[in-house]
C-alpha positions, 0 to 999 in steps of 0.5 A, a space after each residue: 270809473 273812467 276819466 271820460 264820460 257818456 256826455 263827453 261823447 256826446 258832446 264830441 259826436 255830431 249826432 244824438 246817441 240813443 240812451 239805450 247805448 249808454 251802458 255800451 258806451 261807457 264800458 268801451 270808455 273804460 276799455 279805451 282808458 284800460 288800454 291806455 293804462 296798460 301802456 301808461 300804469 303811472 298815468 294818475 301820477 303823470 295827470 297830477 303833473 300835467 292837468 291838461 293830459 287828463 284832457 287828452 286822455 278823455 279825447 282819445 278814449 271818446 274818439 276811439 269810441 266814436 270810431 267804433 260806434 260809427 262802424 261797428 261791424 268794421 265794414 269798408 264797402 257796401 253796395 246796394 243796387 248801383 250805389 256803393 259806399 266806401 269808408 276810410 281805411 282807418 275806420 275798417 277796424 270794427 274794434 276799439 283802436 287807439 291811433 298812433 298819433 294819440 298814442 304820441 299824444 300820450 307820449 307813447 312813440 314806437 322806438 327803433 334800435 339799430 345795432 350794427 355789428 361788424 365782424 372782427 377778424 382774429 388778431 385785427 384789433 
């Protein structure tokens, strides 16, 4: 059972969602939460320490699913006769993704480590 629900997605989406899509949305919510739990294995403990984190997880899972249902095939551009429609690049994926900003909201940041090595000549110390 995921933290986010079909009703959470419906509340955040600006259109009615077909009830037939409910099973798909529920499984994709679980998929989104699984992605988060892979990077944050102690998520439940963190939520106990910070109850607002649960709301953040729900929001992120819903947003990931909404991005997916808005563009399930990953189209960037569509043309019909003289009419062309382009989507934002971030919407092009067509798969369940969690953005860098969302990972940062969860406390996960990419780390860059730089190691500077300077050669030492023999006899020089």
